[in-house]
FISE-661881 format. One record per residue: residue number from 1; x, y, z of N, C-alpha, C in turn. Coordinates in steps of 0.05 Angstrom, whole numbers, plus 5000, padded with zeros to 4 digits. Example, Ala and Ser with C-alpha at 12.3 -4.5 7.8 and 13.67 -1.06 7.14 Angstrom:
<rec k="1" n_px="5264" n_py="4886" n_pz="5156" ca_px="5246" ca_py="4910" ca_pz="5156" c_px="5264" c_py="4934" c_pz="5156"/>
<rec k="2" n_px="5257" n_py="4955" n_pz="5142" ca_px="5273" ca_py="4979" ca_pz="5143" c_px="5258" c_py="5001" c_pz="5157"/>
// end
This chain:
<rec k="1" n_px="2637" n_py="8408" n_pz="1537" ca_px="2654" ca_py="8392" ca_pz="1531" c_px="2663" c_py="8373" c_pz="1550"/>
<rec k="2" n_px="2663" n_py="8345" n_pz="1544" ca_px="2667" ca_py="8323" ca_pz="1564" c_px="2697" c_py="8317" c_pz="1562"/>
<rec k="3" n_px="2712" n_py="8312" n_pz="1584" ca_px="2739" ca_py="8304" ca_pz="1592" c_px="2743" c_py="8287" c_pz="1599"/>
<rec k="4" n_px="2760" n_py="8268" n_pz="1584" ca_px="2767" ca_py="8236" ca_pz="1593" c_px="2782" c_py="8239" c_pz="1624"/>
<rec k="5" n_px="2785" n_py="8217" n_pz="1636" ca_px="2803" ca_py="8211" ca_pz="1654" c_px="2820" c_py="8200" c_pz="1649"/>
<rec k="6" n_px="2848" n_py="8205" n_pz="1657" ca_px="2871" ca_py="8195" ca_pz="1649" c_px="2880" c_py="8165" c_pz="1649"/>
<rec k="7" n_px="2862" n_py="8152" n_pz="1663" ca_px="2862" ca_py="8120" ca_pz="1655" c_px="2847" c_py="8110" c_pz="1640"/>
<rec k="8" n_px="2835" n_py="8122" n_pz="1625" ca_px="2817" ca_py="8114" ca_pz="1603" c_px="2826" c_py="8124" c_pz="1572"/>
<rec k="9" n_px="2852" n_py="8130" n_pz="1575" ca_px="2859" ca_py="8138" ca_pz="1544" c_px="2880" c_py="8124" c_pz="1540"/>
<rec k="10" n_px="2889" n_py="8119" n_pz="1513" ca_px="2910" ca_py="8105" ca_pz="1506" c_px="2937" c_py="8116" c_pz="1510"/>
<rec k="11" n_px="2939" n_py="8148" n_pz="1507" ca_px="2960" ca_py="8163" ca_pz="1512" c_px="2954" c_py="8191" c_pz="1526"/>
<rec k="12" n_px="2964" n_py="8197" n_pz="1549" ca_px="2959" ca_py="8224" ca_pz="1565" c_px="2973" c_py="8245" c_pz="1553"/>
<rec k="13" n_px="2966" n_py="8266" n_pz="1558" ca_px="2977" ca_py="8289" ca_pz="1544" c_px="3004" c_py="8299" c_pz="1551"/>
<rec k="14" n_px="3021" n_py="8307" n_pz="1537" ca_px="3045" ca_py="8313" ca_pz="1549" c_px="3055" c_py="8343" c_pz="1535"/>
<rec k="15" n_px="3065" n_py="8351" n_pz="1556" ca_px="3074" ca_py="8383" ca_pz="1547" c_px="3093" c_py="8384" c_pz="1527"/>
<rec k="16" n_px="3090" n_py="8401" n_pz="1502" ca_px="3109" ca_py="8400" ca_pz="1483" c_px="3135" c_py="8415" c_pz="1491"/>
<rec k="17" n_px="3136" n_py="8429" n_pz="1513" ca_px="3158" ca_py="8451" ca_pz="1524" c_px="3162" c_py="8441" c_pz="1558"/>
<rec k="18" n_px="3183" n_py="8442" n_pz="1569" ca_px="3184" ca_py="8441" ca_pz="1597" c_px="3170" c_py="8468" c_pz="1608"/>
<rec k="19" n_px="3156" n_py="8464" n_pz="1632" ca_px="3144" ca_py="8485" ca_pz="1641" c_px="3164" c_py="8505" c_pz="1652"/>
<rec k="20" n_px="3156" n_py="8533" n_pz="1653" ca_px="3173" ca_py="8554" ca_pz="1661" c_px="3161" c_py="8564" c_pz="1689"/>
<rec k="21" n_px="3163" n_py="8553" n_pz="1710" ca_px="3143" ca_py="8568" ca_pz="1731" c_px="3160" c_py="8588" c_pz="1745"/>
<rec k="22" n_px="3151" n_py="8613" n_pz="1748" ca_px="3157" ca_py="8632" ca_pz="1759" c_px="3149" c_py="8633" c_pz="1791"/>
<rec k="23" n_px="3165" n_py="8620" n_pz="1807" ca_px="3164" ca_py="8616" ca_pz="1832" c_px="3181" c_py="8631" c_pz="1854"/>
<rec k="24" n_px="3166" n_py="8640" n_pz="1879" ca_px="3179" ca_py="8659" ca_pz="1895" c_px="3209" c_py="8644" c_pz="1905"/>
<rec k="25" n_px="3221" n_py="8666" n_pz="1921" ca_px="3249" ca_py="8657" ca_pz="1931" c_px="3245" c_py="8635" c_pz="1952"/>
<rec k="26" n_px="3269" n_py="8624" n_pz="1964" ca_px="3266" ca_py="8604" ca_pz="1981" c_px="3258" c_py="8611" c_pz="2012"/>
<rec k="27" n_px="3240" n_py="8623" n_pz="2016" ca_px="3230" ca_py="8633" ca_pz="2042" c_px="3222" c_py="8606" c_pz="2057"/>
<rec k="28" n_px="3212" n_py="8611" n_pz="2081" ca_px="3215" ca_py="8584" ca_pz="2100" c_px="3188" c_py="8577" c_pz="2094"/>
<rec k="29" n_px="3167" n_py="8595" n_pz="2087" ca_px="3140" ca_py="8581" ca_pz="2076" c_px="3136" c_py="8569" c_pz="2052"/>
<rec k="30" n_px="3159" n_py="8570" n_pz="2032" ca_px="3151" ca_py="8557" ca_pz="2007" c_px="3177" c_py="8539" c_pz="2002"/>
<rec k="31" n_px="3193" n_py="8531" n_pz="2021" ca_px="3215" ca_py="8508" ca_pz="2015" c_px="3202" c_py="8483" c_pz="2014"/>
<rec k="32" n_px="3190" n_py="8475" n_pz="2032" ca_px="3178" ca_py="8444" ca_pz="2029" c_px="3145" c_py="8450" c_pz="2023"/>
<rec k="33" n_px="3146" n_py="8440" n_pz="1999" ca_px="3122" ca_py="8442" ca_pz="1985" c_px="3116" c_py="8419" c_pz="1966"/>
<rec k="34" n_px="3094" n_py="8410" n_pz="1961" ca_px="3082" ca_py="8395" ca_pz="1934" c_px="3056" c_py="8399" c_pz="1929"/>
<rec k="35" n_px="3048" n_py="8404" n_pz="1904" ca_px="3019" ca_py="8410" ca_pz="1901" c_px="3015" c_py="8396" c_pz="1877"/>
<rec k="36" n_px="2986" n_py="8385" n_pz="1875" ca_px="2976" ca_py="8372" ca_pz="1854" c_px="2957" c_py="8388" c_pz="1842"/>
<rec k="37" n_px="2955" n_py="8391" n_pz="1813" ca_px="2938" ca_py="8406" ca_pz="1799" c_px="2924" c_py="8387" c_pz="1783"/>
<rec k="38" n_px="2894" n_py="8392" n_pz="1780" ca_px="2884" ca_py="8375" ca_pz="1757" c_px="2879" c_py="8395" c_pz="1733"/>
<rec k="39" n_px="2890" n_py="8383" n_pz="1711" ca_px="2886" ca_py="8402" ca_pz="1685" c_px="2872" c_py="8394" c_pz="1669"/>
<rec k="40" n_px="2848" n_py="8409" n_pz="1660" ca_px="2833" ca_py="8403" ca_pz="1634" c_px="2839" c_py="8416" c_pz="1610"/>
<rec k="41" n_px="2850" n_py="8390" n_pz="1592" ca_px="2866" ca_py="8398" ca_pz="1567" c_px="2846" c_py="8391" c_pz="1543"/>
<rec k="42" n_px="2841" n_py="8410" n_pz="1530" ca_px="2825" ca_py="8403" ca_pz="1502" c_px="2836" c_py="8391" c_pz="1483"/>
<rec k="43" n_px="2822" n_py="8378" n_pz="1461" ca_px="2836" ca_py="8357" ca_pz="1440" c_px="2850" c_py="8378" c_pz="1423"/>
<rec k="44" n_px="2858" n_py="8401" n_pz="1429" ca_px="2881" ca_py="8414" ca_pz="1412" c_px="2906" c_py="8424" c_pz="1428"/>
<rec k="45" n_px="2902" n_py="8411" n_pz="1453" ca_px="2923" ca_py="8416" ca_pz="1472" c_px="2926" c_py="8436" c_pz="1484"/>
<rec k="46" n_px="2909" n_py="8452" n_pz="1490" ca_px="2901" ca_py="8478" ca_pz="1504" c_px="2892" c_py="8473" c_pz="1532"/>
<rec k="47" n_px="2904" n_py="8480" n_pz="1548" ca_px="2896" ca_py="8482" ca_pz="1579" c_px="2870" c_py="8501" c_pz="1579"/>
<rec k="48" n_px="2846" n_py="8489" n_pz="1588" ca_px="2824" ca_py="8507" ca_pz="1590" c_px="2818" c_py="8513" c_pz="1622"/>
<rec k="49" n_px="2826" n_py="8495" n_pz="1641" ca_px="2819" ca_py="8498" ca_pz="1667" c_px="2840" c_py="8484" c_pz="1686"/>
<rec k="50" n_px="2850" n_py="8499" n_pz="1707" ca_px="2866" ca_py="8484" ca_pz="1728" c_px="2856" c_py="8490" c_pz="1752"/>
<rec k="51" n_px="2854" n_py="8466" n_pz="1769" ca_px="2846" ca_py="8463" ca_pz="1791" c_px="2869" c_py="8455" c_pz="1815"/>
<rec k="52" n_px="2868" n_py="8470" n_pz="1832" ca_px="2891" ca_py="8462" ca_pz="1854" c_px="2879" c_py="8444" c_pz="1872"/>
<rec k="53" n_px="2891" n_py="8422" n_pz="1874" ca_px="2871" ca_py="8397" ca_pz="1892" c_px="2888" c_py="8393" c_pz="1922"/>
<rec k="54" n_px="2902" n_py="8415" n_pz="1926" ca_px="2920" ca_py="8415" ca_pz="1952" c_px="2910" c_py="8441" c_pz="1969"/>
<rec k="55" n_px="2890" n_py="8440" n_pz="1989" ca_px="2884" ca_py="8468" ca_pz="2000" c_px="2899" c_py="8479" c_pz="2014"/>
<rec k="56" n_px="2924" n_py="8467" n_pz="2027" ca_px="2943" ca_py="8488" ca_pz="2043" c_px="2963" c_py="8494" c_pz="2028"/>
<rec k="57" n_px="2967" n_py="8497" n_pz="2006" ca_px="2989" ca_py="8502" ca_pz="1988" c_px="2994" c_py="8535" c_pz="1989"/>
<rec k="58" n_px="3020" n_py="8540" n_pz="1988" ca_px="3028" ca_py="8569" ca_pz="1989" c_px="3016" c_py="8585" c_pz="1965"/>
<rec k="59" n_px="3000" n_py="8613" n_pz="1971" ca_px="2990" ca_py="8622" ca_pz="1948" c_px="3011" c_py="8626" c_pz="1931"/>
<rec k="60" n_px="3035" n_py="8642" n_pz="1939" ca_px="3051" ca_py="8656" ca_pz="1915" c_px="3061" c_py="8625" c_pz="1903"/>
<rec k="61" n_px="3060" n_py="8605" n_pz="1910" ca_px="3075" ca_py="8586" ca_pz="1892" c_px="3049" c_py="8577" c_pz="1872"/>
<rec k="62" n_px="3026" n_py="8573" n_pz="1885" ca_px="3000" ca_py="8567" ca_pz="1869" c_px="2997" c_py="8584" c_pz="1847"/>
<rec k="63" n_px="2998" n_py="8613" n_pz="1849" ca_px="2998" ca_py="8637" ca_pz="1829" c_px="3020" c_py="8630" c_pz="1804"/>
<rec k="64" n_px="3043" n_py="8625" n_pz="1810" ca_px="3067" ca_py="8618" ca_pz="1792" c_px="3062" c_py="8596" c_pz="1779"/>
<rec k="65" n_px="3049" n_py="8576" n_pz="1788" ca_px="3044" ca_py="8547" ca_pz="1775" c_px="3019" c_py="8553" c_pz="1757"/>
<rec k="66" n_px="3002" n_py="8564" n_pz="1766" ca_px="2977" ca_py="8569" ca_pz="1748" c_px="2981" c_py="8583" c_pz="1725"/>
<rec k="67" n_px="2998" n_py="8609" n_pz="1726" ca_px="3003" ca_py="8625" ca_pz="1703" c_px="3023" c_py="8607" c_pz="1682"/>
<rec k="68" n_px="3041" n_py="8589" n_pz="1690" ca_px="3054" ca_py="8571" ca_pz="1681" c_px="3040" c_py="8555" c_pz="1661"/>
<rec k="69" n_px="3018" n_py="8538" n_pz="1674" ca_px="3001" ca_py="8519" ca_pz="1663" c_px="2984" c_py="8531" c_pz="1641"/>
<rec k="70" n_px="2973" n_py="8558" n_pz="1647" ca_px="2954" ca_py="8565" ca_pz="1621" c_px="2968" c_py="8573" c_pz="1599"/>
<rec k="71" n_px="2998" n_py="8578" n_pz="1597" ca_px="3006" ca_py="8581" ca_pz="1575" c_px="3023" c_py="8561" c_pz="1559"/>
<rec k="72" n_px="3025" n_py="8537" n_pz="1579" ca_px="3040" ca_py="8515" ca_pz="1568" c_px="3020" c_py="8501" c_pz="1545"/>
<rec k="73" n_px="3030" n_py="8490" n_pz="1522" ca_px="3017" ca_py="8474" ca_pz="1499" c_px="3027" c_py="8448" c_pz="1505"/>
<rec k="74" n_px="3002" n_py="8426" n_pz="1498" ca_px="3006" ca_py="8399" ca_pz="1502" c_px="3004" c_py="8386" c_pz="1476"/>
<rec k="75" n_px="3013" n_py="8365" n_pz="1475" ca_px="3010" ca_py="8345" ca_pz="1454" c_px="2984" c_py="8332" c_pz="1467"/>
<rec k="76" n_px="2957" n_py="8326" n_pz="1453" ca_px="2937" ca_py="8323" ca_pz="1462" c_px="2934" c_py="8290" c_pz="1474"/>
<rec k="77" n_px="2918" n_py="8289" n_pz="1487" ca_px="2917" ca_py="8255" ca_pz="1498" c_px="2903" c_py="8242" c_pz="1473"/>
<rec k="78" n_px="2904" n_py="8216" n_pz="1472" ca_px="2895" ca_py="8201" ca_pz="1449" c_px="2879" c_py="8176" c_pz="1458"/>
<rec k="79" n_px="2859" n_py="8168" n_pz="1441" ca_px="2841" ca_py="8151" ca_pz="1445" c_px="2837" c_py="8137" c_pz="1419"/>
<rec k="80" n_px="2845" n_py="8111" n_pz="1412" ca_px="2843" ca_py="8099" ca_pz="1389" c_px="2852" c_py="8117" c_pz="1365"/>
<rec k="81" n_px="2877" n_py="8132" n_pz="1374" ca_px="2891" ca_py="8146" ca_pz="1358" c_px="2879" c_py="8174" c_pz="1348"/>
<rec k="82" n_px="2860" n_py="8183" n_pz="1361" ca_px="2846" ca_py="8208" ca_pz="1358" c_px="2850" c_py="8225" c_pz="1385"/>
<rec k="83" n_px="2858" n_py="8253" n_pz="1375" ca_px="2861" ca_py="8268" ca_pz="1404" c_px="2834" c_py="8274" c_pz="1413"/>
<rec k="84" n_px="2835" n_py="8274" n_pz="1441" ca_px="2815" ca_py="8278" ca_pz="1462" c_px="2819" c_py="8300" c_pz="1478"/>
<rec k="85" n_px="2799" n_py="8313" n_pz="1489" ca_px="2801" ca_py="8322" ca_pz="1517" c_px="2805" c_py="8307" c_pz="1537"/>
<rec k="86" n_px="2823" n_py="8316" n_pz="1561" ca_px="2829" ca_py="8300" ca_pz="1583" c_px="2835" c_py="8313" c_pz="1610"/>
<rec k="87" n_px="2822" n_py="8302" n_pz="1629" ca_px="2829" ca_py="8319" ca_pz="1655" c_px="2854" c_py="8295" c_pz="1670"/>
<rec k="88" n_px="2874" n_py="8311" n_pz="1674" ca_px="2902" ca_py="8300" ca_pz="1684" c_px="2912" c_py="8312" c_pz="1703"/>
<rec k="89" n_px="2922" n_py="8297" n_pz="1720" ca_px="2933" ca_py="8311" ca_pz="1747" c_px="2966" c_py="8311" c_pz="1740"/>
<rec k="90" n_px="2975" n_py="8332" n_pz="1756" ca_px="3006" ca_py="8337" ca_pz="1751" c_px="3014" c_py="8347" c_pz="1781"/>
<rec k="91" n_px="3035" n_py="8340" n_pz="1785" ca_px="3048" ca_py="8347" ca_pz="1813" c_px="3075" c_py="8364" c_pz="1809"/>
<rec k="92" n_px="3072" n_py="8385" n_pz="1827" ca_px="3092" ca_py="8403" ca_pz="1822" c_px="3107" c_py="8405" c_pz="1850"/>
<rec k="93" n_px="3132" n_py="8402" n_pz="1850" ca_px="3148" ca_py="8411" ca_pz="1877" c_px="3176" c_py="8424" c_pz="1869"/>
<rec k="94" n_px="3190" n_py="8435" n_pz="1890" ca_px="3215" ca_py="8446" ca_pz="1882" c_px="3236" c_py="8425" c_pz="1873"/>
// end
C-alpha cells in the first residue's frame, strides 16, 4: 500500500472523535514533553502504523499515546474527492 504525504492531498485525515490518551501522572520525568508521531492511515480511516519520531520521549507517555492512536478512527484523507491512504504527523503534549 502506498501512503501519500500530507502536503500532497486536498484534505488531510481528521479524527472522528477526540483521542483519549491514558497518560501517567505528573511525575517530574513526564511533565514537560512534546512528542511527534507519524501515523499511516489507510483509505478506510484505520491507523495501520504509528512511528514515534522523537527519540528521547518518556516511554510511559509513548505507550499511552500509541494505544490511543491504534483505536482511533479517522475520516480518511482525500485527493480529488476520493479517500486515500496517508502518512500524517501529529504532535501530542500535555
